[in-house]
N, C-alpha and C positions, 0 to 999 in steps of 0.2 A: 338496582339503575344507575347507580356510577357507572357501573360497567360496560353501558350502553355510548357512552360517551367515546370510549376505549376504542370506540369498532370504525373502520373507514367510512368516511360521510358517503361515498356509494351504497357502502353496502345500509345501514343505515337507510337511505332513499329506497334500496331497494324491500326493504322489511316493507316501509311505510305506502308503495305502490302494492306490493303482494296486498298487505291489510283494507286497499280501497278498492279492492277486487270484491268484495263482497258486499258491496253497499248496494251494487245495480243487482243484484239478487234481491230484494225486496220486493222490488221493482218489478222485475220477471215472474216472477211468484205468483205476483197481484196478480198480474193479465195469463195468467196461466200457460207464460211460455217455458215449457219446458227447457227448449234444447239452449238456449242463455242462459238460465238460472244455472243448467249443469256446468256449463261453459264456465262460466264465470267462481263455480264453487271447485271444482275441480283444478281449476288455472290457481286462485288462492291459496289453497293446500298445496300445490307442486312449490312453488314461492316461497309460498311462507318457510315451509322444512328448508329449501334447498339456500335461502336468506339465513336461518338460524344456520346453516353447515358450513356454510361460507362465514360468520361473524363466529365460530368457534375457532376455524380459523384460522381466521386473520386479529383476533383481539390485541393477541402479544404483540402484532406488530409496532415499529415504532417510528415514527414518521417524522425527523428532525427538519425538510424545510414544511412547516405546515404550510403557508402559504401559496406553496407550488401544488402542494397536494392538493388542495381542496380548487385552485384554480383547473389542474386539470380532472376534478370530480366534476365541473360544472358542466363543462368537456365532454366525460362521458353522460352526465346527465342527458345532455340533448343528443347522445348519438348511442348510447349501447341501453340504456333503461326505455326507447322503442322496442329493442328486440324484445322486450318481458312485456310490456303491455301489449304488444300487437295479439300476442297468441292468443286470449280471451275473444280479441272483439271478430281475432279469424273464425276462432269455432263457432261462432253463436251466428255470421253472415256466411248464406248458402253462395259457394259460387268465389269467394273473395279467396284470390291469391294470399303469399304473404308479404311480400312486397307492398301489395294495397295495406293491407293492414298495418307493415313499418310507414309506409309513407302519413297514414292517416293518424300513429299516434305522434308521427317528427309533430305532424302538423299541430295539433293537437297542445303539446308537450310545449311548444316551442310558440302558444298562442296564437300560432297563424290562420287558424281556422279554412283553411281550403278540407276541403272532399272530396272525394271517386263520388259521391253517392248521392243520387235524391233521398229526400226526410222520408219518402214512404218507402224506402227500399230497408231500411234500417228498423230495429222495434225500437222500444220505448227504453228498456235497457241499458242497449246498445248508445244510443243517444245520452243518454245518461252518463255514462261510461267517455266518451269523447267530450263533454262538459266538466264531467269533474275532471279527466286527466290537464285540461286547458286550468282550471281552479285551480291546479297543484301546480302546475307552471307557472303558474303570477303568485302563488306567496313566494316559492322556490325565487323569484325573481326579488321580490318585496327583500325577503331576508339575504339571498346573499347581494344587494347591489349594495348593504348599508354595511355588511359584517367582512366582507371578501373584496370588492374594485373596490367600497371607497379609499380604505386607508394604505392600496396600491394606486391610486390617481387613476384610473377607467373605471367605463362608463356612463362618461361624461363629469364627473369628477375633478379631470386632469385640464378639464378651463379655468378653475380655479385654483390650482395648484402649483400652478408655472410648467414651465416646461423641462424642467429636471427632474422630475421622482416617478413619469409615467411607468410602471410595472414596478414598480419597488416599493415599500415603503416608506415614507415623508422622513428624509432622515438614514444618514450611511449606519447604520449597527442602532436604529431607536429603537428601542427596547421597553415602548410606549404600550403598556395591557391592550390598546386599540390594535396594534399593527402587529404584536407580537404573538398573540393566540387566538387566532382566528377560529378556533375550538371554541373556545371562551362564547367570540362576541357572538357568534353565529345557534348557540345555546340561549342566550340571552335576548337577542332580537327576533330570535322565534317567540321563546314564552311574551315576551310585550307585544311584538305583529302579531301575531295566533288571536287570539279574543277580537282585536279590532278589525281584522281579514273574515272571519267569520260573522261576527257580528256585525258588520255593512251588510255582506250575504244576504244574513237573515234578516236581517231591515224591509232591504230590496224583494226578497221574496214575500216577505208578510207582505208589500203593498202593491206586489204586484197581483196576489193575491185581492186583497182590496177594491185592485180596477176591475174584476173578474177573469183574470188569466189562468187556467188549468194550473195545477198543482207541480207538474213536469216538467213547462213549458216553462211558468214561472221561474222553477228551480233552473233551469236550465240557463234563462235570461239574464237570468242576477247574477249566476256565477260567470259567465260569460261575458259581462257591462266588467265585474269586476276586474277579469284578467284580460281586457280586451280582447276575447280569442273571436270575437263573433259568431260563435257556435251556437245552431238555434237547427229542433227536431223540427219547426215549423215551415223550416225555407226563410227566419228572417223573421225582424218584428211584425208585416205587412201578416204574415201567415197566423196569427195570432188573436186573439179573443180581447184585449185591453184595452184596443182603438189609441184615443190622444191622452188619454191619461196616463194609461200607459207607459205611452212613451213620454212623457212631461217624467215620472219617477223614472223610467232612464236615462235622458239627459242629465238628470238631476246630481246622477252617481258617478257620469262623467267625466266629473269637476275632479278625482280620486286622480286621475291618468296624467293630469297637468301640474302636479306638484307632490311631492312628496311628505311637501307641511301640511296639507290636508288632515294626512291620517297620523302624524309624528309628534300628533299637539302632548301628547300624555306628555312628551319627554323634555321638553321646555312650555313652561308656564307662557310665554310670550308668542306662541307660532299661533296664534289665532290671531292677536292684534297685528303682527306683523305681517299677515298672510294678504291685506292689500297690498301692501311693497314686493310682495314676493316675484322676483325679477322673470320666471316662468310662467307664474299662474299672471300675470299682466300680456306678457308676450302670447301668451294662449289667446284668450282674451280678444283683444288686439287682432291675431290674424282670424276668428274666426269669424267676427264680427266684418270686419274687413270682404272678407270670401261671401258670406251670405247678402251680407247689401249689394252687391257688385252683381251675385244673381239672382236678388230681388231685382234690380232696378233692370237687368237683361230683358227678363220676363214678364217685366209692368211693359218695358215699351211694347213687346212682343204683342201687347194685348188688350193696346191704348183703343186699338175699336170696338172692343167689346160694349154693355153699356155697364152701369152706375153699378145700377144694384148687386150687377152679378160679378161686378171688377168685386166690390167691397169683400163680398166671402173668399169668395176666390184667389184674392191676394194675400187673406189672412192665413187660409191656406198653404200655399207655395211660400212665405214664407215661414212657417213653421216646418215647413217639408226640410226648406234649406240649411235652416237652423240644429235642426237634426240630426242632416246626415251631414251636413259639413262638419258638425265637433262632433260626431261617431268617427270617418274616416281622421280625422287630426289626432284623435289620441288611437287611430287606427284601430277602432276596433270592427267597423265597417258595416254596421245594418244601417238602413235605408228605410229611410218614414215614408210610412202609408202615404203623405201629400207630396214627397217629393214626385212621382208617375203624374200626379195634380195641376202640380207648375208647368210642366212640360207641354199639360193638354188644356190650360186653358192660358195658353200665348201659344202654343203650335212652333216652341224650339226647344229643339234637343240641349240639354247639358251638357259643356264637355268633357268626356271624363280626363283630359288631363287636369282637371281642375281637382281631384279628386287624388289624381297619381301626385302630383304637388303636399296636396295636403298631407299624404301617407309619409310621402317624405318627410315633412316637417318632423315628423311624431309630436311625442308629450312629453312628460318631464323626466329627466335622470331620475333613479331608486324607481320609476314608476313603471307596470304593467305596458308601456304603452312601446312601441320599437319603433325605428324612424331615426333622423338624427339626435332630434329630440332638441327643445325649444333651449336650453338654455346654449348650446355651441350656435344656434341663432342666433341668441340675444347678443353674446362675444362678439358672433359677423356684423352688425348691426352697430353697434356702440364700437368698435371700428370704424367702420364707414361714416360714420354721425361724426367724429373725430378726425378722418380725414379732407370732408368735407369744412369742419370750421376753420382746417386749419390752410387750405383752400383760400379764406379768407385773411385769418391772419395767421400765418404761417411761425409769424415768433409766442406764440400761443401757449399756458401749459396747460396742459387738462390736467382740472380738480377731480371732488367726489373722495379723495381719499384713495391711500394703496392697493383694496379690492378692486376698483374700481379700476385701477390702472393698468393692474394684474390683467387683470379680464381683456381689456382693449390692448395691452400689446401680446402677453404669453398666449394670454386666453382663444381671441381670436387667432393667433397663430396653429395653433392646437386645433382648433376649430375647425381652419380649415383644411387643416394637414388629414384629420376624418371625412371632410366632405369630398374628397380627392380618393380617398382611400372607402368611402362608398360607392365614388363615383369609378371607382375602378374596377371594386365588385361587383358594380350592373355592368358593366363592359362582359367583365367573365362571361357572368352569368352567360349572359345574351348568344356568346358568341356559343360556348357551349351549349344553350337550348336551338343554338341556327343550325350546330354539327347534327343534333337529336332530328333537323326538320321539320321547324319551328319557321313560321316566316319574321318579317324582321319590328310588326307590330305587335302582336303576340309575344313574342320573345321580351320585347321591354316591358310589358304590362304582366308578363309573370315574374317575370327578373324585379322590377318593382315591391309584386306583391308579394314575395317570399322574404327577399333582404329588410323591408318596413315591417314584416311577421303580417299584413292583412291582407288576408287570403280572399273574401269576398272581393277583394277588389278588379279580382279578373271577372267574374260576373256582371259585376254593375257599370264598369267603362268602357267594355264595346260593343257595339253591335257588330253583328250577332254577338252572345256574349260565352264568354271562351270556357271551356268544359276542361278538368284536369281528370276528366273520366278519359278523355279521347288521347291523349298526352302513352306517349310510349313506355315503360318501364326507365329506360335510360333519361328523355325526360327531368319523369316524376324524380330519381334519384338525385339528378341534377338540383332539381327544387328543395327537395328534401340539406340537400348539403348550405344550400345558398338562406333555407330557413335558419339553420345552425348559426351561422357566418353573420346574418343577419340579427336573432337575438343574445349572442354573445358577445360581439361586436368586433370588427377587426383588429384592432387598437389593444384587448385583450387576446386573439390569437398569434398576434404579432409579438406579443410582448413571453408567449408560452415558447413562441423562435428565439428569443436572445440567448446566447448564447451565455451570459453573464446569470438569467433568472436560474441556470440550471450548476452554478459553480457552487459548492458546499460553501 
């Protein structure tokens, strides 16, 4: 077993992906879907053997710079792994091209959830495969964010680390066990986080079954919420059978995309006690409820002429629809409440899609499965803005709250602003590329934000008529696939890979 740890990370991930191909076989056999069953069995056997052969050929290779190797493995995970994962998908879906399968797997692995197919076009085994790939991508992000990105001050951790250590371990030559041994950190955190991730998913699955949902839909929705992929075999929450009870259960598990403190409590005993003071959680709750109350007040004013008894029921449904949908898009999951449309029919006012676009850009917490700019960076910019307004009133005042808070207000805010500008530049470049592929301005803007924030359902919810990924050409799809990888890995990590100092021995 110890010899497995000596394998390159990408080879280990390849083996896990190959073994995962056998899981949809049971669903396919239960439904007598022989084509899907054969496709996944043959693909699983083929790639299991291939991973074993590559492992035997590379097991003696020694990598000097482990941090660089693992960061490159993260890039390879999102770009090369879909090449393998797309094979059973393409073989199981009649008429699917390989580029279609590659787009689907990049979308699933980056937890974006964008799809080219209507739910009825895919079999149950293929639906489970898409949700499973997204779920595995979410767990990979949990582990690598703590074990690889955190020691290098990337992925949002640069906000609290200051401007000097981005892209490398804190302290040049600091051979701390946390930064010097990424392989050991990967193994340690994978062992600790796996029971939590699996346990939370299983708990939500059981709750969805209790709410009246079918086993397959409950499993896919549970995996999609924990990974914030938004993948659904029935086209979203309204297509399920669990109703508002199921939505309440799903909404409760959105909490794990707000802050990593919710699932890392076993590492530090004081985590639960300090959760109420967590910066990301407080910022996320404030944003979610501020937008919810704004939308509810807007619909209320639009429906003031209705009868009081009708108002009371419709108002509660409108409020819940706003609470669920706003929280879902803030965590970049992309599920829409059944009562979201009820709010619009109640007041006669359509909800501006730009609000959901803005929520997706805000994103969730650092080291969670959520995408976007991340709440910690938003918090740093907010604290800096508050401090600057205080200095307008008292120019000679000194900011308090300790050295940590001052670092967030100064270097943290500067780095957060740089990242925000890089994110805006990424949106611009993606829009230009989509424009060159023949996409109009509004559609290019929504598609770019949906890809870079890993919120695939954003494109089908925010525009009228809804955008269709299936209507895009191959060039536009590959542009969006690249944008999904950039949005998931983040521009600072990619810039760190391009830094010449990062490659010097």
